[in-house]
N, C-alpha and C positions, 0 to 999 in steps of 0.2 A: 503494500499501500504507501503509495507517496505522499509525502507531507506537503501541505501547501507552503507557500512562501511565508505566510503571516505564523503557520505554525513553528515552522523553522527560525525563524526570529523569535518566536515567544521561547523555545527551547532554549537558544541563546541567551535570552534575557535572564532565564531563571539560573545561567551559570556563569554569569559576567563577572570578570575580576576587574576592580577598578585600577587606577594608578597607582603605584607604590607612594608616590607623593602624597595621594591623600592620606593612605593609612599613616605615614610619617607625621604628618600634621595632627592628627588625630591622637598618635601615641603622646606627642610632644604636649598638646595640650591636657592630656590627662596623665601626664607624668606624675603630677603633684598626687593624685588621688589612686595612683595605679595600686597600693595596698588594699584599698577600700572596695576598689572596683576589679571584677575578673576583665582581662584583656578581650577586646571585641573580636569579633569573627573576621579573619581577613580577607574576606570575599565579600564583594557588593553584588547587590540584587538590581537590576536593570528591567524596566518596563519592555513590552514589545515597541513601544514607540520611541523610547529612549534609545535602544538599540538602533532601530531604522533611521533615526536622526545621527547615529554615527558612522554608519555603514559608508564607506570609501573616503572617510575623513583621515587625513595625515595622522600618524601616529595612534592608528586603531587597527588592530589585527584580530581579525576574527577566525578563530580554529573550530572546525568540524571534526567531532571525534567519533563518527559513524563508519561503519564498513564502507567499502569502496563502494559496493553496491547501491547502499541507499544514500552516500554521497552525489551518486551519477543519476539518481532517480530524482533527487531534490536538495538542495541545499541553499543556505542564506548567501546571497549574492555578494560575490568577493571573498568568500569562506575558503581557507584552504584546508585540504584534508590533511591531516597529520595523525599518525598512529602513536600513541601513548608509548609504547614500548621501543621506538626507533627514535623518538623525537631525541633531540639534542640541542644544546644552547644555541646553534648556528641557526636553528628553525624559527628561533625568537627574534625580536628585533634588538638591535643593539642599545636603542634608547630606551632607559631603564624606567623611564616616566611613559611608557607607551600604555594603552589601555588593550588589555587582553581579553577577548570573550570567547568563551569555551562552551560548545554545545555538543549535546549528542541525543539521538533519539533511541531508546532501548524499548523493544518489547518484553515486557516481564510476564 
């Protein structure tokens, strides 16, 4: 069953990773309260519309974690198909402030 474009974007939104700079700023502002508050989750969540607005922008990498077959049936426009077991640092942007959006569609 092929995913629609909006479904693929929704899947990406659910697994989006926000820039490391935003996390660093949050940690810095919460440093004084670090003992009182647990560390926040390192991953952000984006809505479908937020992902759609980021597509094709500089500094944004969308990564499809689906099988080759699923990727070829339907994927988010501009997404790169990467297999997690063979992915290396060279597959990621050199810009450490880049926004990385990972998604997959699994039938469980």
